[in-house]
Backbone as ProteinMPNN parsed JSONL, in Angstrom:
{"seq_chain_A": "XXXXXXXXXXXXXXXXXXXXXXXXXXXXXXXXXXXXXXXXXXXXXXXXXXXXXXXXXXXXXXXXXXXXXXXXXXXXXXXXXXXXXXXXXXXXXXXXXXXX", "coords_chain_A": {"N_chain_A": [[13.996, -6.485, 14.049], [14.802, -8.66, 13.741], [13.108, -10.318, 15.225], [11.391, -10.401, 12.821], [12.017, -11.612, 10.967], [12.478, -13.991, 12.214], [9.51, -14.771, 12.651], [8.559, -14.846, 9.88], [10.372, -16.96, 9.002], [9.612, -19.058, 10.737], [6.585, -18.951, 10.003], [6.89, -20.211, 6.874], [8.019, -22.534, 7.172], [6.062, -23.782, 9.57], [4.012, -23.951, 7.751], [4.682, -25.097, 5.289], [5.969, -23.565, 3.278], [7.391, -22.597, 0.262], [9.405, -20.951, 0.345], [12.58, -18.775, 0.334], [14.002, -16.731, 2.241], [16.153, -13.3, 3.142], [18.384, -11.092, 4.853], [19.972, -8.116, 4.713], [21.78, -5.876, 6.009], [23.449, -2.827, 5.69], [25.183, -0.333, 6.611], [23.148, 2.463, 6.465], [21.027, 1.312, 5.136], [18.613, -1.524, 4.064], [18.794, -4.479, 2.603], [16.655, -6.612, 1.163], [16.205, -10.299, 0.024], [14.471, -12.488, -2.07], [12.993, -15.647, -2.497], [10.921, -18.265, -4.279], [9.477, -21.075, -4.663], [9.043, -23.61, -7.065], [7.242, -27.013, -5.847], [8.728, -29.121, -7.334], [11.367, -27.463, -7.564], [11.613, -27.046, -9.951], [10.726, -24.238, -10.926], [11.215, -21.185, -10.461], [10.824, -18.314, -8.65], [12.72, -15.337, -8.195], [14.24, -12.135, -6.52], [15.034, -8.676, -5.689], [15.422, -6.163, -2.949], [16.683, -2.852, -2.435], [16.001, -0.967, 0.38], [15.882, 1.635, 3.002], [16.547, 1.474, 6.346], [15.414, 2.387, 7.955], [12.745, 2.11, 7.436], [11.652, -0.621, 7.34], [9.487, -2.425, 6.838], [8.293, -1.092, 4.385], [10.104, -1.89, 2.552], [9.676, -4.558, 2.374], [7.55, -4.65, 1.381], [7.734, -3.378, -1.083], [9.469, -5.446, -2.235], [7.538, -7.836, -1.957], [5.601, -7.199, -3.973], [6.977, -6.994, -6.11], [8.094, -9.401, -6.236], [5.201, -10.364, -6.704], [4.298, -9.675, -9.255], [5.805, -10.949, -10.929], [5.294, -13.174, -10.998], [5.571, -14.845, -9.014], [2.822, -15.256, -7.771], [1.935, -17.132, -8.872], [2.981, -19.373, -8.602], [3.034, -19.908, -6.134], [0.352, -20.116, -5.88], [0.224, -22.377, -7.44], [1.313, -24.491, -5.352], [-0.271, -24.335, -3.288], [-2.487, -25.78, -4.24], [-1.465, -28.035, -4.887], [-0.709, -28.514, -2.204], [-3.445, -28.359, -0.753], [-4.878, -30.957, -2.601], [-3.468, -32.967, -1.897], [-4.082, -33.433, 0.943], [-2.598, -32.044, 2.784], [-1.82, -30.153, 5.247], [-3.659, -27.297, 5.862], [-3.532, -23.72, 4.209], [-3.295, -20.297, 4.835], [-5.083, -18.038, 2.435], [-3.32, -16.144, 0.226], [-2.692, -12.506, 1.017], [-3.513, -9.471, -0.275], [-1.031, -7.289, -1.265], [-0.146, -4.811, 1.082], [-1.054, -0.935, 0.253], [1.509, 1.412, -0.728]], "CA_chain_A": [[13.979, -6.674, 12.654], [14.982, -10.383, 13.998], [11.547, -10.854, 15.067], [10.56, -10.212, 11.699], [12.689, -13.103, 10.328], [12.328, -15.675, 13.031], [8.375, -15.102, 12.203], [8.845, -15.423, 8.459], [10.981, -18.611, 8.958], [8.272, -19.822, 11.328], [5.5, -19.269, 9.131], [7.426, -20.816, 6.205], [8.414, -24.149, 7.956], [4.766, -24.334, 9.75], [3.029, -23.672, 6.292], [5.739, -25.46, 4.243], [6.324, -22.799, 2.005], [8.756, -22.941, -0.468], [10.046, -19.644, 0.137], [13.464, -18.512, 0.92], [14.525, -15.091, 2.377], [17.558, -13.16, 3.289], [18.431, -9.752, 4.807], [21.273, -7.758, 5.098], [22.223, -4.709, 6.763], [24.579, -2.052, 5.057], [24.852, 0.907, 7.38], [21.739, 2.773, 6.918], [20.157, 0.443, 4.178], [18.173, -2.813, 4.393], [18.541, -5.163, 1.425], [16.073, -7.575, 1.146], [16.36, -10.934, -1.078], [13.346, -13.828, -1.27], [13.111, -16.726, -3.882], [9.715, -18.684, -4.35], [10.16, -22.272, -5.768], [7.905, -24.586, -6.779], [7.705, -27.676, -4.914], [10.085, -29.996, -7.555], [12.378, -27.149, -7.378], [11.955, -26.327, -11.456], [10.23, -23.137, -11.404], [12.171, -20.085, -9.25], [11.108, -16.748, -8.773], [13.746, -14.799, -7.187], [14.458, -10.722, -6.605], [15.604, -8.455, -3.985], [15.059, -4.985, -3.035], [16.919, -2.473, -1.293], [15.43, 0.201, 1.295], [16.044, 2.242, 4.154], [16.656, 0.611, 7.222], [14.238, 3.03, 9.021], [11.716, 1.407, 7.174], [11.708, -2.11, 6.722], [8.159, -2.569, 6.323], [8.084, -0.706, 2.724], [10.917, -2.373, 1.693], [9.355, -5.905, 2.175], [6.036, -4.678, 0.864], [7.978, -3.339, -2.225], [9.701, -6.715, -3.035], [6.768, -8.532, -2.259], [4.937, -6.635, -5.103], [8.391, -7.134, -7.316], [7.713, -11.118, -6.752], [4.133, -10.96, -7.074], [4.113, -9.285, -10.529], [7.155, -11.468, -11.784], [5.093, -14.931, -11.003], [5.279, -15.911, -7.381], [1.376, -15.999, -7.232], [1.129, -18.283, -9.606], [3.775, -20.675, -8.007], [2.451, -19.844, -4.466], [-0.981, -21.009, -5.774], [0.247, -24.205, -7.394], [1.908, -25.239, -4.329], [-1.505, -24.428, -2.556], [-3.527, -26.665, -5.172], [-0.657, -29.315, -4.689], [-1.296, -29.312, -0.808], [-5.117, -29.113, -0.795], [-4.71, -32.127, -3.385], [-2.518, -34.206, -1.148], [-4.677, -33.69, 2.388], [-1.782, -31.552, 3.802], [-2.328, -28.894, 6.475], [-4.009, -25.917, 4.72], [-2.547, -22.666, 4.893], [-4.199, -19.416, 4.807], [-5.064, -17.452, 1.242], [-2.432, -14.935, 0.077], [-3.217, -11.395, 0.811], [-2.74, -8.27, -1.565], [0.226, -6.233, -0.86], [-0.587, -2.994, 1.472], [-0.606, 0.329, -0.595], [2.738, 2.049, -0.035]], "C_chain_A": [[14.291, -8.54, 12.706], [13.787, -11.158, 14.367], [10.573, -11.042, 13.98], [10.882, -11.394, 11.059], [12.417, -14.183, 10.909], [10.561, -16.005, 12.658], [7.931, -15.725, 10.586], [9.098, -16.558, 8.522], [10.205, -19.368, 9.587], [7.022, -20.223, 10.497], [5.82, -20.212, 7.898], [7.737, -22.423, 6.261], [6.935, -24.868, 8.457], [3.892, -24.692, 8.65], [3.485, -24.392, 5.482], [5.68, -24.839, 3.378], [7.218, -22.681, 1.428], [9.141, -21.498, -0.498], [11.421, -19.4, 1.102], [13.976, -16.828, 1.177], [15.778, -14.489, 3.483], [17.602, -12.259, 3.751], [19.381, -9.236, 5.141], [21.475, -6.501, 5.389], [23.366, -4.003, 6.315], [24.277, -0.835, 5.463], [23.503, 1.4, 7.363], [20.351, 2.197, 5.805], [20.44, -0.964, 4.565], [18.203, -3.566, 2.763], [17.744, -6.588, 1.629], [15.952, -8.814, -0.186], [15.305, -12.105, -0.745], [13.661, -14.402, -2.785], [11.747, -17.603, -3.283], [9.683, -19.612, -5.247], [8.996, -22.95, -5.709], [8.367, -26.01, -5.914], [8.757, -28.677, -5.722], [11.208, -28.932, -7.756], [12.191, -26.52, -8.786], [11.437, -25.112, -11.869], [10.48, -22.221, -10.1], [11.875, -19.046, -9.806], [11.799, -16.079, -7.663], [13.858, -12.671, -7.542], [14.906, -10.527, -5.333], [15.178, -6.913, -4.113], [16.127, -4.149, -1.582], [16.514, -1.006, -0.451], [16.182, 0.729, 2.6], [15.706, 1.316, 5.308], [15.671, 1.065, 8.358], [12.878, 2.654, 8.848], [11.579, 0.084, 6.406], [10.424, -2.496, 6.152], [7.845, -2.045, 4.629], [9.091, -1.066, 1.851], [10.749, -3.803, 1.584], [7.847, -6.035, 1.259], [6.616, -4.255, -0.833], [8.83, -4.507, -3.08], [8.693, -7.767, -3.008], [5.708, -8.127, -3.655], [5.726, -7.147, -5.922], [7.94, -8.789, -7.53], [6.54, -11.377, -7.283], [3.879, -10.81, -8.709], [5.034, -9.959, -11.444], [6.756, -12.951, -11.767], [5.124, -15.475, -9.655], [3.97, -16.124, -6.824], [1.271, -17.25, -7.549], [2.309, -19.818, -9.206], [3.502, -21.133, -6.512], [1.048, -20.814, -4.887], [-1.37, -22.382, -6.238], [0.683, -24.822, -6.466], [0.305, -25.455, -3.374], [-2.369, -25.446, -3.319], [-2.702, -27.717, -4.651], [-0.906, -29.551, -2.738], [-2.176, -29.406, -0.444], [-5.305, -30.324, -1.45], [-4.255, -33.324, -2.321], [-3.141, -34.511, 0.233], [-3.922, -33.022, 3.374], [-2.172, -30.783, 4.446], [-2.685, -28.019, 5.232], [-3.273, -24.988, 5.123], [-3.271, -21.559, 4.264], [-4.172, -18.539, 3.061], [-4.182, -16.631, 1.074], [-3.256, -13.525, 0.237], [-2.991, -10.503, -0.189], [-1.944, -7.383, -0.744], [-0.35, -4.945, -0.088], [-0.023, -2.072, 0.519], [0.445, 0.933, 0.035], [2.496, 3.751, -0.165]], "O_chain_A": [[14.016, -9.385, 11.854], [13.485, -12.289, 13.986], [9.454, -11.555, 14.002], [10.009, -12.144, 10.625], [12.141, -15.236, 10.334], [10.204, -17.159, 12.42], [7.239, -16.693, 10.27], [8.253, -17.38, 8.17], [9.992, -20.471, 9.082], [6.549, -21.346, 10.324], [4.996, -21.121, 7.792], [7.631, -23.253, 5.358], [6.553, -25.978, 8.085], [3.129, -25.658, 8.68], [2.674, -24.552, 4.57], [5.29, -25.415, 2.362], [8.23, -22.627, 2.127], [9.136, -20.947, -1.599], [11.454, -19.705, 2.294], [14.234, -15.989, 0.314], [16.214, -15.135, 4.436], [16.59, -11.714, 3.311], [19.948, -9.829, 6.058], [21.082, -5.903, 4.388], [24.427, -4.582, 6.548], [23.361, -0.184, 4.961], [22.675, 0.899, 8.124], [19.175, 2.557, 5.743], [21.431, -1.536, 5.018], [17.561, -3.045, 1.851], [18.259, -7.537, 2.221], [15.647, -8.401, -1.305], [15.174, -12.617, 0.367], [14.242, -13.934, -3.764], [11.511, -17.65, -2.076], [9.804, -19.359, -6.445], [8.16, -23.001, -4.807], [9.484, -26.164, -5.422], [9.662, -29.135, -5.024], [12.222, -29.479, -8.19], [12.63, -25.373, -8.865], [11.588, -24.783, -13.045], [10.049, -22.465, -8.973], [12.243, -18.641, -10.909], [11.536, -16.211, -6.468], [13.578, -12.119, -8.606], [15.128, -11.263, -4.371], [14.685, -6.454, -5.144], [16.304, -4.505, -0.417], [16.913, 0.042, -0.958], [17.089, 0.06, 3.096], [14.766, 0.521, 5.274], [15.254, 0.425, 9.323], [11.993, 2.759, 9.697], [11.438, -0.139, 5.204], [10.359, -2.879, 4.984], [7.181, -2.723, 3.844], [9.122, -0.738, 0.665], [11.505, -4.411, 0.826], [7.281, -6.987, 0.721], [6.006, -4.755, -1.778], [8.879, -4.523, -4.31], [8.779, -8.64, -3.872], [5.112, -9.049, -4.211], [5.167, -7.944, -6.676], [7.567, -9.313, -8.58], [6.404, -12.266, -8.123], [3.335, -11.708, -9.351], [5.089, -9.624, -12.627], [7.444, -13.842, -12.264], [4.653, -16.574, -9.361], [3.734, -16.816, -5.834], [0.781, -18.202, -6.941], [2.226, -20.982, -9.597], [3.662, -22.206, -5.929], [0.754, -21.9, -4.389], [-2.286, -23.162, -5.977], [0.487, -26.03, -6.605], [-0.097, -26.525, -2.916], [-3.131, -25.992, -2.52], [-3.295, -28.429, -3.84], [-1.215, -30.611, -2.194], [-2.362, -30.37, 0.298], [-6.083, -31.014, -0.791], [-4.812, -34.407, -2.137], [-2.897, -35.593, 0.766], [-4.197, -33.137, 4.569], [-3.355, -30.588, 4.168], [-2.232, -28.003, 4.088], [-2.489, -25.07, 6.069], [-3.861, -21.781, 3.207], [-3.056, -18.503, 2.543], [-4.087, -16.039, 2.149], [-4.343, -13.39, -0.324], [-2.174, -10.836, -1.048], [-2.278, -6.865, 0.321], [-0.997, -4.113, -0.724], [1.092, -2.186, 0.011], [0.429, 1.04, 1.261], [3.326, 4.53, 0.304]]}, "name": "protein", "num_of_chains": 1, "seq": "XXXXXXXXXXXXXXXXXXXXXXXXXXXXXXXXXXXXXXXXXXXXXXXXXXXXXXXXXXXXXXXXXXXXXXXXXXXXXXXXXXXXXXXXXXXXXXXXXXXX"}
């Protein structure tokens, strides 16, 4: 699970994404919490999801779907537009969350 966390952090830093992720293990449960921020910090979408430690991918997908349905996609699209306008390094287009 640490390698997944490192990959997410590395992508956020490299691509300058305004995303924070926290994971916590309690017994056989995994809780993921995430926050997506606008560049100015005025807009914040945050949520969490608890699932089985046996299926961390499902937990991440469920959290991603919740975040997107609560407006994270709009925040990330605004950041993308600002990044492209400023001439900063481009980052990949968002992907659809896989079906669970």
